[in-house]
N, C-alpha and C positions, 0 to 999 in steps of 0.2 A: 279102435284107436283111442288112446288116452287123450283127454282134453288138454290142450296146450295153450289155452287162451284164458284171459282174466277179464271179467266184466268191470269196467270202470264206473265211477259215480256219474260221469257224463253220459253213460249209456253205451259208450264204445266197447267193443270187444277187441282186446289187444292180443293178437296171436304172438306168443313169446318166441316161437320158432321162426316165424316169418312176419315180423312187424313191418307195417307200412306207414309212411308219413300221414296217411289219411286217418289212421287210428290214434294219432297222438294229439292230445289237447293239453294246453299249458295248465289249465285248471286241475286236471288229473295229476300232472307232475307236481305242481305246487302243493296240492293236498297230500299226496303220498309222501313227498319229501319232508313236509312239516311234521308228519307223524312217525317218521323213521328216526330212531335214535342212533347217534354215532357212539363209538366206544362200547357197543353192546349195552348201552345204558349205564355203564360204570363211571358215572360222573357225579359231581357234587350238585347240590341245588334242588329246588322243588319241581323243576321241569327237566325233561330230557333235552340234551343238546341235539337238535335235529340236523339232518342232512341239509335241509333248506337253509337253516341259519349258517351252516358251514359253507354252502355255496355262495351266499351273500358275502361272507368274509373272504372267500377265495377270489371272487370277482374284485373286491376292493383291494386286496393285496396285489393281484395281477395288474390292476390299474396303477398302483403306486410303483410297481416294478417296471412297468411299460407305459409311461404316461402318453406316449405318442401312438399307442396301438389303436387301430381302427375299432369302431364300435362293434363290428361283427365278432372280433376276437374277445371283446369284453363279454358279449353274449355267450360265446363259446365257454368262457370261464364260468359264467353263471350256470350253464347247463352241463358242466363237466361230469357231474354225478347223476344226471337225470335218469339213467336206467335204473337207479336204485329205487325209484318210485314203485317199481314192481319186483325188482330182485332183492330189495332190502340192502342194508349196509353190512358187509362182512369185513372183519378185520383182516389185514393183509396175510397173516399166517393161515387163516382159513381159506382165503382165495387160492393161495399157493397149494394147499393140500387138495382142494377140489380139482385144480388143474385147468386144462384148456377148455373144458366144457363151460365153466363160468365165463371165461374170457370171450368165448364165442358168442354167448348170449348177450353179454355186455356190449360187444362190438355191433351186433345186429340192431340192438335197441338204440345205441348211440347214433348209428347211421340214420335210422328212421327219424330220430329227434332232430338231427342236424338238417336233414332234407326238409322236414316240416317247417323249420324256421329260417330257411334260406342260407344255411351254412353248407360248406362242402361236406360230402359224405364222410370223407376222412380229412381230418385237419392236417395242415402242413406240419411237418416234424418240428420245426422251430417253435410254432405256436403251441403244439402239444407239450413240448419241453418247458416252455415258459409257464403254461398253466400248471404243470406238475410242480415247478418250483414254488409257485404260490400255494399249491395244495400242501406241500411239505411244510412250508412256513406256517400255514394255518394249523396243521396237525401239531406242530411244535408249540404254538401258543395254547392250543386246547390241552395238550398234555400237561403243561405246567399249571395253567389256570384252573382247570376243572377235572382233570383225570388223575390227579394225585402224584404226578412226577415231580421230582426236584428239578431245579433249574439245571443242575449239573447232568442229571440223567437225560433230560430233554435235549440238552446240547449234544450229548454223546450220541443219542439215537437219531435226532433230526437235524443236527447242525446248529450252530450259533446264529441267532437272528441279528441282522443289522439294525441298530437302534432307530435309524431314520425310516425304516420300512414298517416298524411295528409301533411307532410312537402313537399313543392315543387309542390303540386297538385293544379292546377288552371283550372277552367272550360274554355274550348275552344269553341268558336262559329265559325264554319267554313262552307264553302259551302258544300252542300250535296255530290257532286261528290268526294270531297277530303276525307270526312268522310267515304264514301262508300269504297273508295280505301284502306284506312287504316284498315277498318273492315275486308275486304277480305284478306289483307296481314297478319293481326294478326291471322285470322282463318287458313290460309295456314301454317303459322309458327307453330302454335300449333299442327295441324294435322301431320306435318312433324316430330315434336319432339316426338309425340306419336308413329308414325310408324317407326321412325328411330332407 
């Protein structure tokens, strides 16, 4: 039988085909996401734009779009791409070409992550859609600010951004260790607010 697990820096062995909440550690997620580049690394700057940085931005946008949302849904927004800490980030056309196999792995990992941090295994459809809206807006900002898209092209592909939702938001390119630390701090803060 082929190996279907990956050893994490925490020492955990994560079975990719049958992940459990007991195999999930936030330190592994933060570390992995801080070193995974979005846009296949095709961005400007001296550092890759990491999935961890993207998740921090998505959580911030989600909060702006849904100011009354409970903390658990803000946590879900922060964790929305958590499976990519082991699957990597693939651009949408590649995901579509791979098909349902990728989606199945992603769902299994997301379920384990959600359960590990006290979220429902499957998010309510309204929350999932709200996080997706924030995700698309983040992609729109990234496209124009660091991925070489013109404003017109970004508007055509991702939709026009409402000025009040993006005011003061700038894409940051930072060393992975710094992004990892901020991701862990944000995760800790959200968990404290949920349990507090």
